[in-house]
Backbone bond lengths (Angstrom), bond angles and torsions (degrees), N, CA, C in turn:
res aa  C-N    CA-C-N  psi(-1)  N-CA   C-N-CA  omega(-1)  CA-C   N-CA-C  phi
1 M - - - 1.462 - - 1.523 110.58 -
2 R 1.393 114.36 -42.90 1.454 117.52 179.52 1.531 110.91 -61.30
3 I 1.363 114.27 -39.88 1.473 118.92 -179.68 1.525 110.45 -63.21
4 L 1.351 115.93 -45.02 1.460 120.22 179.43 1.513 111.05 -62.67
5 K 1.354 115.83 -39.92 1.461 120.64 -179.50 1.520 110.15 -63.40
6 H 1.348 114.95 -46.65 1.468 118.72 179.85 1.533 111.39 -64.53
7 A 1.342 116.20 -36.33 1.471 120.42 179.66 1.520 110.25 -65.01
8 A 1.344 115.65 -40.54 1.465 120.25 179.78 1.515 110.63 -65.03
9 I 1.347 115.55 -41.85 1.464 119.35 178.98 1.527 110.25 -63.95
10 A 1.340 115.16 -42.41 1.464 119.61 -179.67 1.524 111.20 -63.05
11 A 1.343 115.66 -40.56 1.468 120.14 179.73 1.521 110.38 -64.61
12 T 1.351 115.85 -41.19 1.458 120.39 179.97 1.523 110.75 -63.69
13 M 1.366 115.55 -42.64 1.459 119.82 179.34 1.526 111.28 -65.19
14 T 1.333 115.34 -39.49 1.468 119.67 179.08 1.521 110.89 -63.48
15 L 1.350 115.87 -43.19 1.461 120.64 179.00 1.517 110.71 -63.27
16 A 1.335 115.14 -41.63 1.459 119.75 179.13 1.523 111.16 -62.22
17 L 1.341 115.24 -42.27 1.455 119.39 178.83 1.511 112.00 -64.42
18 M 1.359 114.97 -39.96 1.455 119.46 179.19 1.514 110.66 -65.29
19 T 1.331 116.20 -42.65 1.467 120.70 179.57 1.514 110.18 -64.17
20 G 1.351 115.41 -42.38 1.453 119.35 179.23 1.514 111.38 -63.05
21 A 1.336 116.34 -41.18 1.463 119.82 179.12 1.514 110.14 -63.71
22 K 1.319 117.15 -40.29 1.456 120.78 179.02 1.518 110.73 -63.32
23 A 1.322 116.25 -42.37 1.457 120.54 178.87 1.523 110.73 -64.40
24 D 1.343 115.65 -39.39 1.463 120.21 -179.90 1.526 111.25 -65.34
25 D 1.332 116.48 -27.14 1.457 120.66 -178.01 1.534 111.96 -78.10
26 L 1.317 117.21 -16.41 1.456 121.18 -177.63 1.523 111.32 -73.07
27 T 1.332 115.01 154.75 1.466 120.45 177.53 1.525 109.34 -136.44
28 G 1.314 115.50 168.18 1.458 122.14 171.71 1.518 115.57 53.58
29 T 1.316 114.93 -133.73 1.460 121.63 -175.40 1.519 112.46 -61.88
30 L 1.318 117.30 -41.65 1.465 120.20 -178.40 1.527 111.15 -63.56
31 K 1.316 117.65 -37.74 1.471 120.77 177.07 1.526 109.59 -66.36
32 K 1.325 116.58 -44.02 1.471 121.10 178.95 1.522 110.47 -59.25
33 V 1.322 115.99 -45.97 1.466 120.88 -179.40 1.528 110.59 -64.28
34 K 1.327 116.25 -42.91 1.468 120.74 179.24 1.522 111.02 -62.14
35 D 1.331 115.75 -43.08 1.463 120.59 -176.91 1.529 112.45 -70.36
36 T 1.331 116.65 -36.02 1.467 120.13 -175.32 1.524 113.37 -94.24
37 G 1.347 116.35 -19.26 1.461 119.77 -177.86 1.514 113.51 75.25
38 T 1.340 116.25 12.99 1.467 121.06 -177.00 1.520 110.95 -140.66
39 I 1.331 117.03 139.99 1.456 121.60 169.80 1.524 107.10 -115.26
40 T 1.328 116.88 133.02 1.461 121.56 -175.42 1.521 110.80 -107.27
41 L 1.325 115.44 121.89 1.457 122.10 179.00 1.520 110.02 -102.85
42 G 1.318 116.61 135.69 1.456 121.41 175.18 1.518 109.34 -94.04
43 Y 1.323 117.36 137.43 1.462 120.57 -179.36 1.524 110.80 -133.91
44 R 1.328 115.44 154.76 1.467 121.97 175.32 1.518 108.86 -95.86
45 E 1.330 116.47 152.41 1.457 120.29 -176.99 1.521 113.58 -93.59
46 S 1.350 117.90 -14.61 1.468 118.31 -176.78 1.525 113.09 -147.06
47 S 1.333 118.17 30.52 1.467 121.75 177.86 1.524 110.02 -98.70
48 V 1.324 115.70 68.00 1.462 122.51 179.65 1.528 109.50 -68.38
49 P 1.344 120.27 134.74 1.462 128.74 1.72 1.536 112.60 -101.55
50 F 1.330 116.74 19.24 1.463 120.12 -174.63 1.532 112.45 -79.98
51 S 1.315 115.35 -48.95 1.460 120.38 -173.32 1.522 108.49 -159.62
52 Y 1.322 116.42 111.69 1.465 120.21 -176.77 1.523 109.62 -161.44
53 L 1.319 116.66 174.52 1.456 121.41 -179.15 1.521 110.17 -96.35
54 D 1.330 116.10 132.95 1.460 119.48 178.38 1.529 110.15 -85.32
55 G 1.310 117.53 -168.33 1.458 121.87 -177.55 1.511 113.91 -62.55
56 N 1.334 116.76 -21.07 1.464 121.46 178.71 1.521 112.33 -100.98
57 Q 1.349 115.88 14.36 1.468 122.19 -179.56 1.524 112.42 61.54
58 K 1.322 115.16 33.32 1.457 121.99 177.87 1.532 109.25 -104.71
59 P 1.348 118.34 135.57 1.468 120.20 177.80 1.533 111.08 -64.78
60 V 1.322 116.10 126.25 1.460 121.83 178.20 1.524 108.53 -139.82
61 G 1.331 115.90 169.63 1.449 119.94 174.61 1.520 113.09 135.96
62 F 1.308 115.11 173.15 1.457 122.47 -179.31 1.526 111.18 -58.48
63 S 1.340 117.17 -48.79 1.465 120.05 -178.65 1.524 111.51 -66.93
64 I 1.338 116.88 -33.72 1.460 120.65 177.65 1.533 109.76 -64.44
65 D 1.330 116.37 -43.05 1.474 120.02 178.03 1.523 111.59 -64.07
66 V 1.334 116.55 -42.67 1.465 120.24 179.74 1.527 110.07 -63.69
67 C 1.340 116.47 -42.57 1.463 120.00 177.86 1.529 110.69 -63.75
68 G 1.334 116.33 -32.87 1.458 120.43 177.44 1.517 111.13 -60.09
69 K 1.329 116.56 -36.78 1.465 121.06 177.27 1.531 110.76 -66.92
70 V 1.337 115.88 -36.79 1.463 119.82 177.13 1.523 110.20 -66.25
71 V 1.326 116.16 -41.46 1.469 120.67 178.47 1.531 110.54 -59.12
72 E 1.333 117.06 -41.75 1.463 120.59 178.12 1.530 110.88 -61.65
73 A 1.330 115.67 -38.03 1.472 120.09 178.37 1.526 110.47 -67.28
74 V 1.323 116.91 -37.85 1.463 121.31 177.80 1.530 110.20 -64.88
75 K 1.326 116.53 -43.95 1.471 120.92 178.56 1.525 110.71 -57.80
76 T 1.322 115.63 -43.49 1.462 120.55 -179.26 1.525 111.52 -65.87
77 K 1.325 116.14 -46.39 1.467 120.35 -178.07 1.524 111.60 -63.52
78 L 1.331 116.19 -39.48 1.457 120.16 -177.18 1.523 113.16 -88.09
79 G 1.339 116.80 -8.47 1.452 119.95 -176.01 1.514 111.70 65.11
80 M 1.334 116.07 39.99 1.466 121.89 -176.41 1.535 110.17 -126.61
81 P 1.323 118.04 75.43 1.473 120.80 -178.30 1.528 113.52 -62.21
82 D 1.333 116.72 -23.13 1.463 120.68 -179.10 1.535 112.08 -100.91
83 L 1.322 116.53 21.14 1.462 121.00 179.39 1.533 110.22 -53.54
84 K 1.321 116.46 131.74 1.458 121.43 -179.77 1.525 110.20 -80.42
85 V 1.324 116.58 138.38 1.464 122.12 177.69 1.520 108.52 -113.24
86 A 1.328 116.64 119.26 1.463 122.08 178.02 1.526 108.90 -107.33
87 Y 1.330 116.53 148.49 1.462 121.71 -179.23 1.527 110.07 -119.15
88 T 1.327 115.50 131.82 1.459 121.40 178.43 1.525 109.56 -124.76
89 P 1.338 118.90 124.99 1.461 120.26 178.85 1.524 111.18 -70.55
90 V 1.310 116.05 140.02 1.465 121.49 176.13 1.521 108.22 -132.63
91 N 1.319 116.30 160.77 1.461 120.50 172.46 1.519 108.53 -131.72
92 S 1.317 116.99 -174.08 1.459 120.36 -174.96 1.519 112.88 -61.22
93 A 1.329 116.69 -31.34 1.461 120.49 -177.77 1.522 112.98 -83.70
94 T 1.344 117.75 -30.70 1.469 120.47 -173.20 1.520 114.87 -99.30
95 R 1.323 118.31 -16.55 1.471 120.31 -170.29 1.525 113.19 -61.94
96 L 1.328 118.87 -44.83 1.471 120.50 -179.03 1.526 111.84 -66.12
97 P 1.337 119.20 -51.15 1.474 118.13 -179.76 1.527 113.83 -63.35
98 L 1.340 118.18 -33.89 1.465 119.96 -179.70 1.525 111.61 -70.07
99 V 1.323 117.06 -30.53 1.467 120.20 174.22 1.528 109.41 -75.18
100 A 1.328 116.05 -46.09 1.464 120.84 -176.67 1.529 112.79 -62.05
101 N 1.349 117.31 -36.43 1.468 119.22 -176.51 1.525 113.38 -89.25
102 G 1.337 117.79 1.98 1.454 121.06 174.66 1.513 115.68 91.96
103 T 1.337 117.89 1.01 1.471 120.09 178.67 1.522 110.31 -67.77
104 V 1.332 116.49 -42.13 1.466 123.09 179.67 1.523 108.76 -111.81
105 D 1.335 116.28 130.57 1.466 120.44 -179.85 1.528 112.71 -85.87
106 L 1.322 116.12 -35.33 1.466 121.06 -177.14 1.519 108.41 -146.95
107 E 1.326 116.82 120.37 1.465 120.07 -179.30 1.514 109.54 -92.59
108 C 1.326 115.22 125.61 1.460 122.34 -174.39 1.520 108.86 -116.30
109 G 1.321 116.29 78.89 1.455 119.24 -174.61 1.508 112.96 -138.34
110 S 1.320 114.81 -127.74 1.469 121.34 -179.13 1.526 108.06 -137.62
111 T 1.324 115.17 52.87 1.462 121.33 -174.12 1.518 111.60 -94.21
112 A 1.329 115.59 131.83 1.459 121.11 -179.67 1.524 110.58 -85.02
113 N 1.314 115.21 139.34 1.464 122.73 177.56 1.522 108.34 -82.45
114 Q 1.330 116.30 115.34 1.465 122.08 179.08 1.521 109.87 -129.22
115 L 1.322 116.17 148.85 1.452 120.86 179.40 1.521 111.53 -58.59
116 V 1.330 116.91 -40.15 1.464 120.29 -179.19 1.524 110.80 -64.77
117 R 1.326 117.83 -34.80 1.464 121.24 179.09 1.520 111.60 -73.89
118 Q 1.334 117.00 -25.17 1.461 120.58 179.79 1.524 112.18 -67.63
119 K 1.339 116.92 -10.09 1.453 120.43 174.85 1.528 110.94 -76.26
120 Q 1.355 115.90 -17.76 1.467 120.48 -178.82 1.526 113.10 -112.35
121 V 1.353 116.76 -33.84 1.463 121.52 -174.02 1.524 109.63 -140.48
122 A 1.335 115.81 177.78 1.465 121.20 177.66 1.524 109.29 -121.96
123 F 1.333 115.87 162.55 1.462 121.27 -175.96 1.524 111.43 -132.09
124 S 1.330 113.89 153.44 1.459 121.56 175.30 1.523 109.24 -81.77
125 V 1.333 116.08 -176.69 1.459 119.97 168.65 1.532 107.44 -62.09
126 S 1.309 116.79 155.95 1.463 121.81 -174.75 1.528 111.68 -63.97
127 T 1.332 114.88 143.49 1.464 121.04 179.49 1.521 113.05 -116.69
128 F 1.354 117.14 -10.60 1.471 119.95 -179.47 1.521 108.37 -166.15
129 V 1.327 115.87 153.46 1.464 121.61 175.50 1.525 108.21 -127.02
130 A 1.318 115.65 121.83 1.468 120.57 -176.64 1.523 111.36 -112.40
131 Q 1.332 114.84 173.74 1.461 122.89 171.00 1.523 107.76 -132.27
132 F 1.330 116.41 145.39 1.460 119.35 174.66 1.533 109.38 -76.96
133 K 1.338 116.34 136.68 1.458 121.03 174.96 1.530 109.56 -143.71
134 W 1.331 114.93 171.64 1.461 121.75 177.77 1.522 110.58 -105.56
135 L 1.316 116.82 138.14 1.467 122.65 170.21 1.526 107.84 -114.24
136 T 1.315 116.33 135.88 1.457 121.48 178.53 1.521 109.66 -142.43
137 R 1.308 117.19 174.65 1.466 119.76 176.90 1.526 109.50 -78.27
138 S 1.307 116.14 146.87 1.468 121.08 -178.23 1.519 112.12 -62.49
139 D 1.339 117.03 -27.80 1.464 121.10 -178.12 1.524 113.04 -96.67
140 S 1.351 116.40 14.01 1.471 119.94 -175.17 1.522 113.35 -76.59
141 G 1.335 116.53 -21.50 1.459 119.72 -175.81 1.523 112.50 80.33
142 I 1.311 117.11 3.46 1.467 122.19 -178.95 1.530 109.04 -90.29
143 T 1.311 116.30 125.06 1.468 120.88 -179.48 1.532 112.85 -120.99
144 T 1.331 117.28 -23.06 1.466 121.99 178.86 1.529 109.01 -139.00
145 P 1.335 117.26 162.16 1.469 119.83 177.93 1.524 113.48 -57.57
146 D 1.337 117.28 -29.16 1.464 119.82 178.86 1.523 111.98 -60.71
147 D 1.331 116.83 -28.08 1.466 120.83 179.56 1.525 112.00 -70.28
148 L 1.327 116.81 -10.71 1.462 120.96 -178.05 1.526 112.86 -91.79
149 K 1.314 118.06 -3.91 1.457 121.40 -176.90 1.531 111.36 -53.29
150 S 1.336 114.94 132.22 1.466 124.23 177.16 1.531 113.51 68.41
151 K 1.318 117.75 11.63 1.470 120.81 179.06 1.528 111.11 -100.22
152 M 1.334 114.84 167.00 1.460 119.79 173.70 1.522 109.27 -87.62
153 V 1.321 116.23 131.92 1.460 121.31 178.31 1.521 108.99 -128.17
154 A 1.330 115.51 164.86 1.463 120.84 -177.78 1.519 111.62 -113.90
155 V 1.322 115.33 151.01 1.451 123.27 173.17 1.529 106.21 -154.00
156 T 1.313 117.39 155.04 1.461 120.64 -178.24 1.523 110.64 -88.31
157 A 1.323 116.09 130.94 1.464 122.06 -177.68 1.526 111.40 -61.21
158 G 1.331 116.04 141.81 1.457 121.34 174.50 1.512 115.34 81.12
159 T 1.329 118.34 7.63 1.463 121.69 -178.15 1.524 111.24 -99.00
160 N 1.337 115.76 159.95 1.457 118.86 173.04 1.516 110.48 -67.24
161 T 1.342 117.32 -23.68 1.467 121.52 175.95 1.522 110.00 -63.72
162 S 1.321 116.50 -39.66 1.464 121.12 179.05 1.525 110.44 -61.77
163 Q 1.328 116.32 -42.59 1.468 120.59 177.97 1.530 110.19 -61.89
164 F 1.342 115.13 -44.98 1.457 119.67 -178.40 1.524 111.32 -64.47
165 L 1.341 117.02 -43.13 1.465 120.65 -177.28 1.522 111.56 -64.29
166 N 1.324 117.14 -40.36 1.463 119.73 177.85 1.526 110.95 -60.79
167 K 1.329 115.81 -41.40 1.463 120.80 178.67 1.525 110.92 -67.18
168 L 1.347 116.48 -43.70 1.470 120.96 179.23 1.526 110.95 -62.04
169 N 1.305 116.31 -41.24 1.465 121.49 -179.26 1.522 111.08 -60.23
170 Q 1.328 116.23 -41.39 1.459 120.60 -179.25 1.529 111.63 -73.30
171 E 1.337 116.00 -47.07 1.469 120.18 -174.56 1.527 112.57 -69.76
172 D 1.352 117.51 -35.57 1.464 120.69 -177.83 1.524 112.93 -96.09
173 G 1.329 116.90 -0.05 1.457 120.48 178.31 1.519 113.40 57.30
174 L 1.338 117.22 43.02 1.467 120.77 -176.68 1.533 112.74 -77.76
175 K 1.331 116.77 -17.19 1.473 122.15 179.78 1.531 111.53 54.81
176 L 1.327 115.68 41.93 1.459 120.91 -179.33 1.524 110.75 -80.50
177 T 1.326 115.52 147.95 1.455 121.77 166.63 1.526 105.56 -99.21
178 I 1.316 116.49 121.24 1.462 120.05 -171.58 1.534 110.67 -106.01
179 A 1.335 115.35 118.43 1.464 121.77 175.58 1.523 108.36 -99.64
180 Q 1.332 117.00 136.40 1.457 120.71 -176.86 1.525 111.56 -110.71
181 G 1.352 115.46 120.64 1.454 120.44 174.89 1.513 109.48 -83.94
182 K 1.329 116.89 154.01 1.467 119.71 -179.30 1.528 111.50 -73.80
183 D 1.346 116.67 -24.14 1.458 122.16 175.04 1.523 107.93 -150.31
184 H 1.335 116.59 177.47 1.465 119.73 -176.04 1.529 112.18 -64.59
185 A 1.320 116.89 -34.37 1.462 120.34 179.90 1.529 110.90 -62.86
186 E 1.326 116.69 -41.19 1.463 120.12 179.95 1.524 111.06 -70.50
187 S 1.330 117.18 -38.17 1.464 120.80 177.74 1.531 110.40 -63.26
188 F 1.320 115.80 -41.93 1.464 120.73 178.05 1.532 110.20 -63.64
189 L 1.321 116.27 -39.27 1.468 121.17 179.88 1.530 111.55 -62.01
190 L 1.326 116.83 -33.83 1.466 120.19 178.10 1.531 111.28 -60.62
191 V 1.333 115.85 -37.00 1.470 120.16 177.19 1.523 110.14 -76.33
192 E 1.317 115.96 -43.55 1.465 120.48 -177.91 1.523 112.29 -58.75
193 T 1.326 116.92 -36.90 1.463 121.18 -178.09 1.523 113.37 -91.93
194 G 1.336 117.18 1.46 1.448 120.36 176.43 1.514 115.42 83.88
195 R 1.338 117.04 6.24 1.469 119.25 179.23 1.527 112.04 -78.68
196 A 1.334 116.90 -19.45 1.464 121.67 175.52 1.520 108.62 -132.74
197 A 1.324 115.71 145.41 1.471 120.20 -177.46 1.526 111.89 -77.30
198 A 1.322 116.89 -27.03 1.471 120.34 -177.73 1.522 109.55 -161.19
199 F 1.311 115.58 164.63 1.464 123.64 -179.17 1.518 107.76 -131.14
200 M 1.333 117.15 123.46 1.464 120.93 177.10 1.522 110.18 -98.33
201 E 1.334 114.81 130.08 1.467 120.62 177.04 1.526 108.00 -163.59
202 D 1.324 116.81 178.06 1.462 121.40 177.79 1.525 109.66 -61.43
203 D 1.321 115.58 141.40 1.466 120.89 -174.07 1.523 113.39 -54.39
204 I 1.330 117.55 -42.94 1.460 120.16 -176.65 1.524 111.43 -68.95
205 L 1.335 117.43 -35.82 1.466 119.84 178.89 1.521 110.46 -68.55
206 L 1.329 116.77 -37.45 1.465 120.17 175.89 1.525 110.72 -65.07
207 A 1.333 116.00 -39.87 1.468 120.14 178.57 1.526 110.48 -62.41
208 G 1.330 116.34 -38.96 1.456 120.37 179.16 1.513 112.38 -67.51
209 L 1.325 116.69 -42.81 1.462 121.03 178.60 1.524 111.22 -64.68
210 K 1.320 115.60 -42.53 1.466 120.67 179.59 1.534 110.54 -63.39
211 A 1.321 116.76 -46.01 1.461 120.97 -177.51 1.519 112.07 -63.08
212 N 1.335 116.74 -31.12 1.455 120.47 -177.28 1.525 113.80 -95.62
213 A 1.337 117.03 5.30 1.462 120.24 176.51 1.533 109.62 -70.44
214 K 1.319 116.54 157.41 1.464 120.67 179.30 1.516 110.71 -57.27
215 D 1.344 116.33 -38.59 1.460 121.96 178.03 1.530 108.39 -135.71
216 P 1.329 118.27 89.79 1.469 121.59 -177.16 1.528 113.94 -55.80
217 S 1.328 117.42 -27.96 1.466 120.32 -177.86 1.524 112.41 -67.00
218 R 1.324 117.64 -13.66 1.461 121.53 179.59 1.524 112.13 -75.72
219 F 1.342 116.94 -9.20 1.459 120.13 -174.37 1.524 111.29 -128.30
220 K 1.318 115.27 154.16 1.464 120.66 177.28 1.521 108.85 -142.13
221 I 1.325 115.46 154.59 1.466 122.19 178.22 1.532 107.47 -111.06
222 L 1.315 116.39 124.86 1.462 120.27 -178.01 1.533 111.26 -67.42
223 D 1.324 116.49 152.93 1.462 121.94 -176.93 1.527 112.98 -69.77
224 K 1.324 116.52 -33.59 1.464 120.46 -176.44 1.519 111.24 -57.71
225 A 1.340 117.36 128.10 1.468 122.02 -178.75 1.527 110.11 -125.57
226 Y 1.322 115.79 149.00 1.456 122.95 178.63 1.529 108.59 -126.24
227 S 1.310 116.55 141.48 1.460 121.28 -178.48 1.527 111.18 -62.78
228 A 1.350 116.69 138.06 1.462 121.86 -178.97 1.527 110.52 -127.97
229 D 1.316 115.92 173.71 1.458 121.73 -178.51 1.530 110.99 -84.85
230 P 1.340 117.79 151.96 1.471 120.93 -179.73 1.526 112.17 -73.07
231 Y 1.330 116.85 147.41 1.462 122.19 175.93 1.526 109.73 -81.40
232 A 1.331 115.03 155.10 1.467 121.01 175.11 1.520 108.70 -158.79
233 L 1.330 116.77 163.59 1.455 121.01 171.75 1.526 107.55 -75.69
234 M 1.319 116.28 148.19 1.469 120.85 -173.96 1.529 111.05 -121.22
235 F 1.341 115.55 140.57 1.465 121.73 179.81 1.523 108.54 -153.70
236 R 1.323 117.24 -178.51 1.460 120.44 -174.24 1.533 112.86 -69.73
237 R 1.324 114.61 152.11 1.456 122.02 178.31 1.528 110.61 -73.51
238 E 1.329 113.96 164.29 1.465 122.58 174.00 1.529 111.70 51.71
239 D 1.328 115.06 46.24 1.466 122.35 178.32 1.524 108.18 -134.16
240 P 1.347 116.72 67.72 1.465 120.89 -174.00 1.525 114.19 -59.83
241 E 1.335 117.33 -31.97 1.456 120.60 -178.63 1.531 110.96 -66.11
242 F 1.320 116.51 -43.69 1.463 120.18 -179.72 1.524 110.16 -72.94
243 K 1.327 117.65 -41.20 1.463 120.25 178.78 1.524 111.11 -59.78
244 A 1.332 116.52 -41.54 1.468 120.51 179.19 1.523 110.60 -60.79
245 L 1.334 117.13 -41.57 1.458 120.79 -179.95 1.521 111.24 -66.69
246 V 1.338 116.75 -43.23 1.463 120.74 179.35 1.528 110.68 -62.79
247 D 1.331 116.33 -48.40 1.462 120.43 -178.24 1.530 111.77 -64.93
248 E 1.316 116.35 -41.52 1.474 119.88 178.77 1.529 110.60 -61.22
249 T 1.325 115.97 -38.99 1.469 120.15 179.11 1.513 111.05 -65.22
250 L 1.332 116.61 -47.14 1.464 120.67 -178.69 1.528 111.61 -65.17
251 I 1.312 116.31 -44.23 1.467 119.91 179.82 1.524 110.08 -64.32
252 G 1.318 116.54 -36.55 1.466 120.20 176.42 1.519 111.35 -62.84
253 L 1.336 116.75 -41.28 1.470 121.12 177.40 1.526 110.68 -63.20
254 M 1.320 116.29 -39.42 1.463 121.10 -178.92 1.526 111.02 -67.73
255 R 1.316 117.06 -41.67 1.463 120.87 -177.70 1.528 112.08 -73.14
256 S 1.332 116.77 -31.05 1.464 120.35 -178.06 1.529 113.31 -82.11
257 G 1.338 116.38 -15.21 1.457 120.23 -176.99 1.523 112.84 93.36
258 E 1.338 117.04 -6.83 1.463 121.14 -179.03 1.527 111.38 -66.60
259 F 1.326 117.04 -34.00 1.464 121.53 178.66 1.526 110.09 -61.46
260 T 1.324 116.56 -44.35 1.465 121.19 179.43 1.523 110.60 -65.04
261 K 1.328 117.44 -38.17 1.467 120.94 177.84 1.531 110.78 -62.66
262 L 1.332 116.41 -40.57 1.458 120.32 177.79 1.533 110.65 -66.42
263 Y 1.320 115.63 -36.59 1.468 119.59 177.54 1.531 110.14 -61.79
264 V 1.308 116.41 -48.68 1.469 120.83 179.88 1.529 110.40 -59.49
265 K 1.322 116.29 -39.13 1.469 121.66 -179.21 1.522 111.51 -59.23
266 W 1.332 117.60 -41.35 1.465 120.80 -172.69 1.524 114.71 -100.73
267 F 1.324 118.04 -20.39 1.462 120.45 -175.56 1.534 113.86 -110.70
268 E 1.332 116.50 -19.70 1.464 118.87 -174.85 1.522 112.94 -131.52
269 T 1.329 116.46 16.53 1.460 122.85 -179.28 1.528 108.26 -137.24
270 P 1.327 119.32 149.07 1.465 120.56 177.77 1.526 111.84 -54.52
271 I 1.334 116.06 133.66 1.457 121.46 -177.24 1.531 110.86 -124.00
272 P 1.334 117.17 158.17 1.459 120.60 178.77 1.530 110.31 -71.15
273 P 1.333 118.42 161.08 1.473 125.15 4.97 1.531 114.21 -91.27
274 R 1.340 117.60 -4.46 1.475 120.07 -173.36 1.521 112.63 -114.68
275 D 1.325 117.56 10.99 1.469 122.26 179.28 1.525 112.35 54.66
276 L 1.333 115.47 43.06 1.459 120.79 178.09 1.518 110.06 -96.21
277 N 1.325 116.07 143.53 1.457 122.15 179.72 1.526 108.96 -102.26
278 L 1.344 116.75 120.98 1.466 120.37 -179.43 1.522 112.20 -73.46
279 N 1.343 117.01 -19.92 1.471 121.46 -179.60 1.523 111.10 48.15
280 F 1.323 115.60 56.20 1.464 121.81 -174.91 1.529 109.28 -119.86
281 P 1.352 117.51 83.88 1.474 121.28 -177.14 1.532 112.39 -59.83
282 M 1.314 115.44 153.23 1.459 121.00 179.35 1.525 111.16 -63.67
283 S 1.318 116.11 134.75 1.464 120.71 179.96 1.518 111.11 -75.93
284 D 1.336 115.66 159.91 1.466 120.28 177.51 1.521 110.81 -62.53
285 K 1.330 116.28 -34.97 1.467 120.22 -179.49 1.519 110.73 -64.13
286 L 1.336 117.69 -43.02 1.460 119.96 179.18 1.528 110.60 -67.63
287 K 1.319 117.31 -37.04 1.461 120.81 176.88 1.527 110.16 -59.48
288 E 1.331 116.13 -38.82 1.463 120.76 178.40 1.532 110.84 -65.24
289 L 1.337 115.89 -40.65 1.461 119.98 -179.00 1.524 111.87 -70.36
290 I 1.324 117.31 -27.04 1.465 120.27 175.52 1.532 109.94 -70.16
291 K 1.333 116.00 -38.00 1.465 120.29 177.90 1.531 111.18 -71.20
292 S 1.331 115.86 -37.12 1.468 120.97 -178.74 1.527 108.85 -133.36
293 P 1.328 116.60 80.65 1.473 120.99 -176.96 1.537 112.26 -56.16
294 S 1.328 115.32 142.34 1.458 120.74 -178.54 1.526 110.45 -147.09
295 D 1.326 115.85 146.34 1.459 119.90 175.53 1.529 110.95 -109.08
296 K 1.323 116.80 20.47 1.450 121.70 -177.74 1.533 111.31 -76.63
297 A 1.318 115.57 143.41 1.466 121.79 175.65 1.518 109.18 -96.56
298 N 1.334 116.25 151.86 1.465 119.75 178.31 1.515 111.54 -79.68
299 S 1.350 114.99 -34.75 1.475 118.25 -174.89 1.516 110.38 -146.70
């Protein structure tokens, strides 16, 4: 009995030493998560269908589901099945600094991968490809961007769309007055209440806002499209161990077909809170990125 008791103690000590050594080998985000027992996900409140609040004020969406797969991979790697998941709301202005300063470990929203942003944060392989478009009221009489000349338009502060619109306004001489909403919901409200003639944003986000409006028929999205940057999950820079885990998880989802199933769930199937179907088929560009995953930025 004494021998068995001593053997059990020795085995426990050996396991503890092995676990400690494994923890000591960790770096960056994985070490932080291991030490704190919590991984913090950043979410958007109105970026339908990527990351938004459902009828119960719970974060849901395509990006939330994809991040959930990453969390499962983290649990497995760290041997922490009971790892706590915390959620922190972010918006266009706060998302980069909250990731950079360590408040948020993984941002699960609709953030575009840009070279300028890579100076502050890092990105996964691309998860979506959008285009910039205009949304306006159906009764506005606006049919092309030229009809917006000298009018007030809306854009969300801190977005790559805002950067693009400022450049477009100058280069095309549109003489626009640009109002900036703090988030997509506020920008949409500017159009809904008639304070802005149109709202420029990524096509899929406009489709989500339109579908979830009280009366979707009151709004229309103009045909004119402009090239935009690819979306990706966002996390801290200079953390190769965590980036490798995130990318491996996403590429695994793409190769297994699970990524496409999640896409169909959120883009081509009724979604909460109103069971509306966005009917937004996968683009050829995204299909290409699923076949050949890339973390490259366009600009």
